[in-house]
N, C-alpha and C positions, 0 to 999 in steps of 0.2 A: 485595717486595709493594707497596710504595708506588708504584713505577714502573708496575706493572701496573694500578693503580687509575686512572692517567691516560689509559689507552687506552679508546676506546669499544668497544662490543660489535661494531660493524661492522668495526673494525680488527682485533679479536681473531679474528673469523671469517675475515677475509682472510688473516691469518697462518696459521691452521690449515689453510685450503684450499690454501696454497702460492702464492696469487696475489701476495702481498707488496706490493700496491698499485702494481705496476710499470705502465709504459706498454704498450699493446697493440701498438704498432708494432714493427718489427724493429729491434733495436739494432745498434750498430756491429760487434759480434762476429759478425754474420751468423746468430745463432740465431733460429729460427723463432718468431714470436709465438704464444702459446698453447701452447708446448711443455710448460708445467707443468700442463696440464689433467689432473685426476685420472683415471686409467684404471680401467675396470671389468674386471679381469683374469679374472673367473670366466665371462665370456661367450665369449671367444675364447682359445684356447691359443696359446702362443708359436709353435708350428708353423703354426697357421692364419694368424697375423699375418705370419709370414715368407712364406707362400704368397701372401697378398694383396699384400704388397710386391713380390714378383716379378711378379705379374700387372700391377700398376700400373707397374712399371719398364719392362716390355717394351712394353705398350700405349701408355703416354704417350711413350716414345721415338719410336714411329712418328707419334704426334700432333705431336710437336715438329718432326719433318721436314716434315709437311704445313703447319704454321703458318709455318715458315720460308719455304716457297714462297709462301704467301699474302701475308706481310708484306714479303718481300724483305729480311729481316734474319735473322741467325743466332739461333736459339731453342734453349735448353738447358733441360731439365727433369730435376731430380735424382731419385734414388730416394726414395720416400715414406716417411714416418713414420706407422705405422698405430697407432691407438688407438681405444678405445670410450668414449663419454661421452654423457650425455643432451643433447638439443638445447639446453635452456636454459642448461646449463653452457657449451656452445660459444659461445652468444650472449654470455654474460658476459665471456668472454675475447677476443671480437672485436667490440667496440662500434663498428663502422665501417659505412658504406654499402657494400654488396656487390651485384654483379650476379649473380643466382642463375639458373642455366641447368638446366632439368629435361629429361632425355632418357629416354624410356621404351623399353624393349626390346620389340620386336614379334614376333621369331622367335628361337628358340634359348634365350633366358633370360627368366624372369619377373622383373618389378620395374622400378625406376626408378633412374637415376643422377642425382645432384644435384652440380653444380659451382658453386663460389662463387669469384668473382674480385673483388678490390677495385675500386670504382668508378673510382678514379684510373687504375689499370692498364687497365681496360676503355676509358677514354677515349683512352688512347694507341693501343690496338689498333684502335679505331674510326677514329682519325685516319690510321693507316697503311693501313687497308683502303680509305679514301676518297681516297687519293692524297697525303696529307700526309707530313711527315717525322717526326711523333711528338714533336717537341721542344716544341711549344706547342699542346697539344690543348685542345679546348673541354671544360671541366670539367662543363658542363651536358649530360647525356646525353639527347638527344632520341630520338624514335621511330626516326629514321633511323640514329643511332649504335647503338642497341640492336639494330636489324635487322642492321647490319654485324657486330657482335660475335656475334650469333646465327649468322650464316653461317659465321664463323670457327670457332665451337664445333661447328657442324654438320659441317664438314669434318674437324675433329679427331676427333669421335666416330665418323665414318665410318672413319677410320684405326684407331681403337681397336677397333671391331667387327670389322674385317678381321683384326687381331692376335688377338682372342679366338677368331675362327673357326678360325685356324690352331692355337691352343693347345688348344681344346676339340674340334677335329675335327668341327665341325658348323656349319651356316649360322646366322649371327647377324645380325639386322637391327634398326634403330632407327627411331623416329618423329622427325619434325621437332622441334627443341628449343623449349621455352617459356622466354622470357627475361623476368625481372622485376628491377626495382631495389628492393632491400630494405635498410632500415637495421636492422642487427642490434641496435643499442642501444635502439631504441624499438619496433620491430614485435613483436607477440606471436606471429604465425604466420609462420614462414619458408617452409615448404614443406609439402605434404600427405604427404611421405614418413614423417613421424613426429610424434607429439605432443611437447609441451615436455619431459615427463618420460621419454619413451621413449628408450632408449639407441640410438645409431647408430654405425656404423663410420666413422671419419674418417681419410682418407688425406691427409696434408699434403705437398704438392710445393713445391719452390723453383724458380721459373721466372725465367730471365734472358733478356732480349731485347736483345742487341747494344748494351749501354750505355744503353738507354732504360728497361728494367724490371728490377728486382731485388727480387722480392716473392714472395708465397706464394699458391698456389691450393689449394683444398680440394675433395676428392671425398667425398661422403657417400652411404652406402647402408645398407639395413637389415641386421640380424643374419642373418636368414633368407637373404637374397639373397647375402650374403658367404659363408656356409657352403656354399651351393650352388655358387658359383664355385670355392671351394677343393676341394670334392668332385669337380667336373668336371675340375679340373686334376690332382689326384692320381690319379684313375681313368683319365686319358688320354682324357677326353671320353666322351660317351654314344654309343657306336657302335650302329648299328642291329643288332638281333638277326638271326642267320643264319636263313635260311628252313629249316623242318623238312625232313628228307630225304623224298623221295617214298616212299610205301608200296610195298613190293615187289609186283611184278606176280604175280598168281596164275597158276601154271602148271597148265594143265588136263592131265589124264591123256590120253595118246595114245589116240585112238579106234581100236579094232581094225578092221583092214581086212577086208572080206569080199569074196568074189567077187560080181560083179554077178549079181543075180537073173535067172534066165532069163526071157526075154520070154514073156508069156502066149501060148498058142497061139490064134491068131486063126482063126476059122472062115472058110472061103473064102466071099467074098461071092457073092451070086447073080449070075448074069450080068446085066449092065446093057445097056440099050438106049441108043442114041445119040439123044438128043432135042435139038432146037434150044434155045438159051438162052432162058429165060423172064424177062420183066421183071415182077416182082411189085409194083412201086410201093412206097409207104410202108406199106401194110398187109401186104405179103407177107413171107414169111420168107426169110432168106438161107441160102445153102448153107454148111455148115461146111467149113473147110479140112482137107485131109488132114494128120494128125499123123504125122510120120515118127519112128519109134523105132529102136532098135538102131543108131544112128549113133555112131561112135567120137568121144568128146570128150576133149580134153586141155587142161591149163592153159596160159594164155598165157605165152609166153617173152619176157623183156625183157633188154636189154643191161645188164650190171652198171654201177652208178654209180661214177664215178671221183672220188676226193678231190683230185686234182691241180687247181691253179688253171687257170682258163680262159686260154688264150693270147690275148693282146691284141696286135694289130698296133700297135706304138708308132711306126712310121715316120711316120705322119701327125701324131701328137701332138708329135713332136720339132720339127716345123716351126713351132709356135706357142709353144714354151716361153719364148722370150725376148720375147714381146709384153708391154709394160708395162701394168699395171692400176692404177687409182686406188683406194687403200684409204682409206676414210673411217670415222671413229668418231663416232657421234652421241651426245653427252652428254644431249641432251634438246631439247625444243621448247617454244615458247610463242607466244602471240598478243598483239600490242600494237596499239593504235590509232595513227593518224598522229600525234596530239598527244603520246602517250607516247614515240614514237620521237624526235620533235623535242626532247623534254625531256631526252633522254639526254645526259650530259656525262661528263667524266673522273671516275672514281670511282663512277659509277652501277652498281647491282647489278641484273642481270636474273635473275629467278627462273625456273627451268625446271620442266617438269612431271614431273621424275623426282626420287625421293628419294635421299639420300646412301646409297651402298652398293648401289643397285639396278643390275642389269646394264645395260651400254650396248650399243648395236647396232653391229655391224661390217658395213660395206657395201662391196662391190666393184663399182666403176663404177656406183654408185647403186643396186645391188641388194642386198637383205638376205642375209647369208651366215651370221653367227654372233652370239653374245652373249659378253660378257666383262666383266671388272672392271678398273678403273683402278688401276695401281700406280705407285709412284715408284721409279726405279732411278737412283742417283747424281744426284739432283736433276733427273732427266728423267722426264717422264710416259711411261707405256707402258700397254698393254692385255694382260691375260692372258686367252686364250680359254678359256672354261668350257663352251660348248655350241655345237655345230655344228647349224645349222638343217636340219630334214628337208626333202625335196622338197615335202611338203604345205605346210609353213610358208612356204617361199619362194614357192610359188605363191599363197598367201594374201596375202603382201605385194605381189606383182605386181598382184593384182586390186584 
């Protein structure tokens, strides 16, 4: 009891909370910092945490491939550790400057994703994006550095949304990211995602970049958003409801056929005299045409329709099958002044007028043909065709 009296109340609280007064940085054993954050087990079940971990594992795997292409270095991101804790508790266990990236879902999912990466790691990523080797980055993150990191995170989240679209079987799109440099140790408001005491879902990933970065990135989302993602995964996505079957056609009773009514007996007209044609002008009356009755009438006969395909003479098409055509994929366009063009240098970033994940246009010999999405196949870029343009759309592009 005498030893306990020498401890301050703050030290006793630290021991009870499991912090132990340790350093917040990653130790030599490779254990993630903040792994001792107390978890709120009653908000997410173990099955839901496993499902969120699987979602993060698949989506961040594709994001690592995209980041490897951007940085020119091998990037690996491990399976996440999922926990639930209030925002202020997370801040206490991570008293470091972080680059906070907020990405909002615009189609398919409601809510916002928040990624936090240490400022020192963000400086290395920015240096690699701007043409450096990442060994001696500028620790002072300027607006240009943050824009470069934001572009990298934008590309990563584009790959994440593509993965989620495949898992949930519906289209998912995101908005451009918001990037802010926040000191977790001193700032009171980290993000608008939740208040200080509101619990959030935290997925902790370990990221390694080819001997340059061996650190941790965090993904945070609300409880409601996490449960919706788990429900979408377990239910196989929100498939569109099948259209109701058409109502059965009412069959009318066959009308009884009857013999044609006999033509009325016409009285013999009085004998007519032959008069020369009269011109009555506008005020005169016109003679009524003679109506012929008792003429045989039968329904029109048509040739039966054939379901066989129309025969096409392919002899002429075969003559041009080996003609080469130029296939072009347009990622986007932008307009720059002459001064802005002259200021371009190695490492400069040119922003296009298309959002990440938005379909790109496929042109044949400069003419619009289809839309598609960019994919990565064995570290090579490709385009998956998602929509063929109709003749009306192609005509609109020509005009």
